[in-house]
Structure formats: C-alpha cells, structure tokens
N, CA, C and O atoms as a DFTB+ gen file, in Angstrom:
328 C
 N C O
     1  1       1.666       5.798     -54.493
     2  2       1.282       5.836     -52.981
     3  2       0.092       6.689     -52.831
     4  3      -0.055       7.694     -53.528
     5  1      -0.624       6.380     -52.088
     6  2      -2.069       6.950     -51.595
     7  2      -1.584       8.395     -51.039
     8  3      -0.600       8.553     -50.316
     9  1      -2.397       9.359     -51.474
    10  2      -2.180      10.570     -50.739
    11  2      -2.858      10.474     -49.227
    12  3      -3.661       9.621     -48.849
    13  1      -2.404      11.401     -48.592
    14  2      -3.132      11.323     -47.034
    15  2      -2.440      10.481     -45.967
    16  3      -2.758      10.540     -44.779
    17  1      -1.198       9.465     -46.589
    18  2      -0.512       8.636     -45.636
    19  2       0.895       9.133     -45.767
    20  3       1.494       9.389     -46.812
    21  1       1.377       9.237     -44.382
    22  2       2.840       9.743     -44.038
    23  2       3.684       8.524     -44.794
    24  3       3.313       7.388     -44.498
    25  1       4.764       8.644     -45.724
    26  2       5.537       7.570     -46.160
    27  2       6.129       6.906     -45.036
    28  3       6.207       5.683     -44.923
    29  1       6.589       7.846     -44.113
    30  2       7.449       7.213     -42.914
    31  2       6.596       6.159     -41.995
    32  3       7.061       5.138     -41.488
    33  1       5.364       6.585     -41.898
    34  2       4.383       5.598     -41.180
    35  2       4.160       4.433     -41.961
    36  3       4.183       3.334     -41.407
    37  1       3.952       4.536     -43.145
    38  2       3.873       3.341     -44.086
    39  2       5.218       2.497     -44.018
    40  3       5.165       1.274     -43.892
    41  1       6.290       3.103     -44.093
    42  2       7.535       2.409     -44.035
    43  2       7.636       1.561     -42.494
    44  3       8.145       0.454     -42.322
    45  1       7.135       2.246     -41.685
    46  2       7.191       1.716     -40.220
    47  2       6.213       0.546     -40.074
    48  3       6.512      -0.368     -39.306
    49  1       5.032       0.511     -40.779
    50  2       4.186      -0.787     -41.125
    51  2       4.889      -1.732     -41.667
    52  3       4.995      -2.826     -41.112
    53  1       5.461      -1.461     -42.808
    54  2       6.313      -2.478     -43.286
    55  2       7.451      -3.244     -42.673
    56  3       7.783      -4.417     -42.840
    57  1       7.993      -2.254     -41.885
    58  2       9.059      -2.741     -41.005
    59  2       8.588      -3.771     -39.971
    60  3       9.186      -4.780     -39.597
    61  1       7.358      -3.290     -39.578
    62  2       6.791      -4.183     -38.518
    63  2       6.355      -5.492     -39.114
    64  3       6.425      -6.521     -38.442
    65  1       5.989      -5.492     -40.128
    66  2       5.616      -6.938     -40.953
    67  2       6.824      -7.519     -41.174
    68  3       6.776      -8.734     -40.979
    69  1       7.952      -7.088     -41.528
    70  2       9.057      -7.838     -41.963
    71  2       9.653      -8.408     -40.366
    72  3      10.077      -9.553     -40.214
    73  1       9.598      -7.534     -39.416
    74  2      10.303      -8.262     -38.296
    75  2       9.300      -9.253     -37.588
    76  3       9.676      -9.966     -36.657
    77  1       8.073      -9.265     -38.044
    78  2       7.125     -10.334     -37.285
    79  2       7.280     -11.719     -38.181
    80  3       7.106     -12.862     -37.760
    81  1       7.650     -11.329     -39.518
    82  2       8.134     -12.631     -40.492
    83  2       9.251     -13.092     -40.131
    84  3       9.364     -14.307     -40.294
    85  1      10.360     -12.417     -39.579
    86  2      11.677     -13.085     -39.368
    87  2      11.747     -13.668     -37.943
    88  3      12.618     -14.449     -37.561
    89  1      10.625     -13.151     -37.130
    90  2      10.547     -13.820     -35.907
    91  2       9.790     -15.054     -35.834
    92  3      10.110     -15.905     -35.004
    93  1       8.703     -15.251     -36.718
    94  2       8.117     -16.301     -37.206
    95  2       9.079     -17.348     -37.977
    96  3       8.960     -18.561     -37.801
    97  1       9.934     -16.850     -38.747
    98  2      10.989     -17.918     -39.309
    99  2      11.892     -18.498     -38.413
   100  3      12.358     -19.633     -38.514
   101  1      12.151     -17.589     -37.432
   102  2      13.328     -18.142     -36.447
   103  2      12.518     -19.196     -35.419
   104  3      13.022     -20.265     -35.074
   105  1      11.256     -18.768     -34.999
   106  2      10.602     -19.650     -34.166
   107  2      10.534     -20.916     -35.064
   108  3      10.947     -21.934     -34.509
   109  1      10.200     -21.023     -36.032
   110  2       9.881     -22.339     -36.964
   111  2      11.246     -23.035     -36.837
   112  3      11.227     -24.155     -36.327
   113  1      12.607     -22.453     -37.288
   114  2      13.644     -22.953     -37.254
   115  2      14.083     -23.562     -35.921
   116  3      14.760     -24.590     -35.924
   117  1      13.720     -22.963     -34.780
   118  2      13.914     -23.538     -33.489
   119  2      13.326     -24.521     -33.068
   120  3      13.909     -25.284     -32.298
   121  1      11.966     -24.759     -33.486
   122  2      11.034     -25.959     -33.399
   123  2      11.505     -26.995     -34.086
   124  3      11.710     -28.065     -33.514
   125  1      11.726     -26.835     -35.318
   126  2      12.355     -27.974     -36.186
   127  2      13.749     -28.347     -36.013
   128  3      14.291     -29.248     -36.653
   129  1      14.294     -27.657     -35.165
   130  2      15.870     -28.186     -34.714
   131  2      15.565     -28.672     -33.560
   132  3      16.442     -29.403     -33.099
   133  1      14.518     -28.518     -32.836
   134  2      14.259     -29.372     -31.535
   135  2      14.701     -28.464     -30.518
   136  3      14.760     -28.938     -29.383
   137  1      15.017     -27.287     -30.669
   138  2      15.577     -26.384     -29.595
   139  2      14.099     -25.869     -28.714
   140  3      14.108     -25.609     -27.511
   141  1      13.033     -25.803     -29.483
   142  2      11.918     -25.238     -29.075
   143  2      10.790     -26.276     -28.825
   144  3      10.022     -26.550     -29.747
   145  1      10.659     -26.885     -27.557
   146  2       9.740     -28.031     -27.527
   147  2       8.333     -27.620     -27.628
   148  3       8.058     -26.421     -27.673
   149  1       7.366     -28.580     -27.669
   150  2       5.941     -28.341     -27.666
   151  2       5.343     -28.124     -29.007
   152  3       5.724     -28.935     -29.851
   153  1       4.651     -27.388     -29.334
   154  2       4.057     -27.169     -30.696
   155  2       4.100     -25.541     -30.752
   156  3       4.294     -24.763     -29.817
   157  1       3.877     -25.274     -32.042
   158  2       3.929     -23.788     -32.487
   159  2       2.723     -23.498     -33.191
   160  3       2.108     -24.402     -33.757
   161  1       2.358     -22.394     -33.204
   162  2       1.375     -21.840     -34.345
   163  2       1.822     -20.895     -35.142
   164  3       1.860     -19.733     -34.737
   165  1       2.145     -21.158     -36.129
   166  2       2.578     -20.319     -37.326
   167  2       1.721     -19.351     -37.917
   168  3       0.582     -19.763     -38.139
   169  1       1.992     -18.035     -38.267
   170  2       1.336     -17.183     -38.666
   171  2       1.881     -16.529     -40.067
   172  3       1.520     -15.442     -40.518
   173  1       2.687     -17.293     -40.570
   174  2       3.244     -16.534     -41.799
   175  2       2.300     -16.123     -42.935
   176  3       1.567     -16.955     -43.469
   177  1       2.319     -15.009     -43.251
   178  2       1.238     -14.548     -44.361
   179  2       0.190     -13.690     -43.767
   180  3      -0.634     -13.106     -44.471
   181  1       0.215     -13.603     -42.406
   182  2      -0.842     -12.871     -41.705
   183  2      -0.335     -11.561     -41.070
   184  3      -0.988     -10.855     -40.302
   185  1       0.965     -11.329     -41.514
   186  2       1.626     -10.076     -40.774
   187  2       0.845      -8.868     -40.920
   188  3       0.616      -8.149     -39.947
   189  1       0.378      -8.577     -42.206
   190  2      -0.370      -7.294     -42.447
   191  2      -1.586      -7.162     -41.604
   192  3      -1.897      -6.038     -41.209
   193  1      -2.315      -8.213     -41.283
   194  2      -3.242      -8.385     -40.567
   195  2      -3.199      -7.758     -38.985
   196  3      -3.878      -6.867     -38.475
   197  1      -2.121      -8.596     -38.432
   198  2      -1.832      -8.071     -37.066
   199  2      -1.456      -6.697     -37.119
   200  3      -1.913      -5.911     -36.289
   201  1      -0.533      -6.264     -38.164
   202  2       0.183      -4.834     -38.208
   203  2      -0.925      -3.731     -38.223
   204  3      -0.964      -2.748     -37.483
   205  1      -1.917      -4.108     -39.309
   206  2      -2.981      -3.037     -39.561
   207  2      -3.797      -2.924     -38.206
   208  3      -4.070      -1.799     -37.789
   209  1      -4.147      -3.913     -37.592
   210  2      -5.025      -3.996     -36.589
   211  2      -4.515      -3.108     -35.372
   212  3      -5.234      -2.325     -34.751
   213  1      -3.119      -3.355     -35.115
   214  2      -2.418      -2.812     -33.892
   215  2      -2.275      -1.302     -34.299
   216  3      -2.289      -0.417     -33.443
   217  1      -2.119      -1.007     -35.816
   218  2      -1.988       0.556     -35.865
   219  2      -3.244       1.196     -35.816
   220  3      -3.330       2.422     -35.872
   221  1      -4.247       0.437     -35.714
   222  2      -5.517       1.284     -35.680
   223  2      -5.985       1.202     -34.143
   224  3      -6.979       1.839     -33.792
   225  1      -5.313       0.468     -33.293
   226  2      -5.871       0.489     -31.960
   227  2      -5.572       1.965     -31.184
   228  3      -4.585       2.661     -31.424
   229  1      -6.523       2.264     -30.301
   230  2      -6.502       3.481     -29.536
   231  2      -5.834       3.150     -28.207
   232  3      -5.593       1.960     -28.001
   233  1      -5.502       4.048     -27.277
   234  2      -4.784       3.767     -26.198
   235  2      -5.574       2.802     -25.224
   236  3      -5.010       1.940     -24.550
   237  1      -7.043       3.053     -25.220
   238  2      -7.982       2.334     -24.518
   239  2      -8.483       0.892     -25.105
   240  3      -9.168       0.074     -24.490
   241  1      -8.053       0.789     -26.247
   242  2      -8.389      -0.560     -27.096
   243  2      -7.771      -1.725     -26.196
   244  3      -6.813      -1.616     -25.430
   245  1      -8.595      -2.957     -26.481
   246  2      -7.926      -4.196     -26.135
   247  2      -8.489      -5.219     -27.170
   248  3      -9.654      -5.324     -27.556
   249  1      -7.551      -5.845     -27.478
   250  2      -7.797      -7.152     -28.503
   251  2      -7.401      -8.540     -28.058
   252  3      -6.318      -8.666     -27.486
   253  1      -8.151      -9.566     -28.258
   254  2      -7.763     -10.910     -27.968
   255  2      -7.836     -11.819     -29.249
   256  3      -8.557     -11.440     -30.172
   257  1      -7.198     -12.887     -29.351
   258  2      -7.704     -13.625     -30.456
   259  2      -6.702     -15.039     -30.409
   260  3      -5.808     -15.211     -29.581
   261  1      -7.071     -15.982     -31.484
   262  2      -6.135     -17.022     -31.224
   263  2      -4.780     -16.812     -32.151
   264  3      -4.054     -17.785     -32.358
   265  1      -4.493     -15.647     -32.646
   266  2      -3.214     -15.387     -33.107
   267  2      -2.453     -14.244     -32.125
   268  3      -1.616     -13.411     -32.475
   269  1      -2.956     -14.452     -30.928
   270  2      -2.436     -13.385     -29.998
   271  2      -1.024     -13.126     -30.094
   272  3      -0.635     -11.959     -30.146
   273  1      -0.126     -14.193     -30.125
   274  2       1.399     -13.969     -30.197
   275  2       1.746     -13.026     -31.453
   276  3       2.617     -12.169     -31.302
   277  1       1.187     -13.139     -32.505
   278  2       1.751     -12.242     -33.624
   279  2       1.069     -10.843     -33.324
   280  3       1.742      -9.847     -33.592
   281  1      -0.034     -10.689     -32.862
   282  2      -0.590      -9.514     -32.552
   283  2       0.261      -8.803     -31.468
   284  3       0.778      -7.708     -31.689
   285  1       0.377      -9.397     -30.403
   286  2       1.330      -8.946     -29.525
   287  2       2.773      -8.708     -29.961
   288  3       3.386      -7.935     -29.225
   289  1       3.394      -9.165     -30.913
   290  2       4.706      -9.197     -31.548
   291  2       4.466      -7.580     -32.349
   292  3       5.254      -6.636     -32.398
   293  1       3.440      -7.674     -32.772
   294  2       3.232      -6.647     -33.602
   295  2       3.228      -5.247     -32.791
   296  3       3.837      -4.243     -33.161
   297  1       2.590      -5.329     -31.846
   298  2       2.235      -3.904     -30.865
   299  2       3.785      -3.882     -30.302
   300  3       4.337      -2.785     -30.215
   301  1       4.373      -4.870     -29.984
   302  2       5.990      -4.596     -29.170
   303  2       6.766      -3.995     -30.274
   304  3       7.393      -2.947     -30.122
   305  1       6.727      -4.663     -31.401
   306  2       7.598      -4.093     -32.407
   307  2       7.545      -2.804     -32.862
   308  3       8.524      -2.065     -32.967
   309  1       6.259      -2.488     -33.170
   310  2       5.711      -1.115     -33.588
   311  2       5.650       0.027     -32.422
   312  3       5.489       1.232     -32.617
   313  1       5.813      -0.617     -31.183
   314  2       5.725       0.300     -30.056
   315  2       4.129       1.045     -30.035
   316  3       3.854       2.105     -29.472
   317  1       3.349       0.316     -30.682
   318  2       2.063       0.739     -31.052
   319  2       0.982       0.453     -30.079
   320  3       0.655      -0.710     -29.841
   321  1       0.461       1.387     -29.553
   322  2      -1.109       1.248     -29.197
   323  2      -1.778       2.122     -29.924
   324  3      -2.929       2.435     -29.622
   325  1      -1.088       2.678     -31.074
   326  2      -1.749       3.608     -32.050
   327  2      -1.073       3.314     -33.346
   328  3      -1.398       3.924     -34.364
C-alpha cells in the first residue's frame, strides 16, 4: 500500500466502485428482463475513472460528460464533492 494514503479512504474508494458495479449490473438485468424500457449506456469497467474523478473534486468543481450517470452515482454513493 502506498504511504500517504489513509487505508480507510482507499477502502471507501473501493466500496464506491463496487456499489457502482452492482448498480450497473442491476440496470442491465432490469433492461434485459424488459422492466426498464428504452436503451441503457453501460459503464462496466469504468468505475475507477468515475470514482477517482469524483474523489478529486473540490466543493466548487463541476463536471459533465457522456458517462454522467456513472459519475453522478459515484458522487452520491461516496457522498463526495471531495
């Protein structure tokens, strides 16, 4: 483990990534079962990107992008604006 990083903080990042993955898998399941109409934009494998970006955000930072749902989920799961 790298020096300088709080293990609890790192565990929090990992938990955020797992929650995002679980959310993505559930959305995919609901879509394939026909419960969720329309189309979906899956982001499996990109959880670390969203989590890392959101962990680095300051209170006045704003981000947008095509993977907004994952980034938004990351912010909400981690409670992060930082």
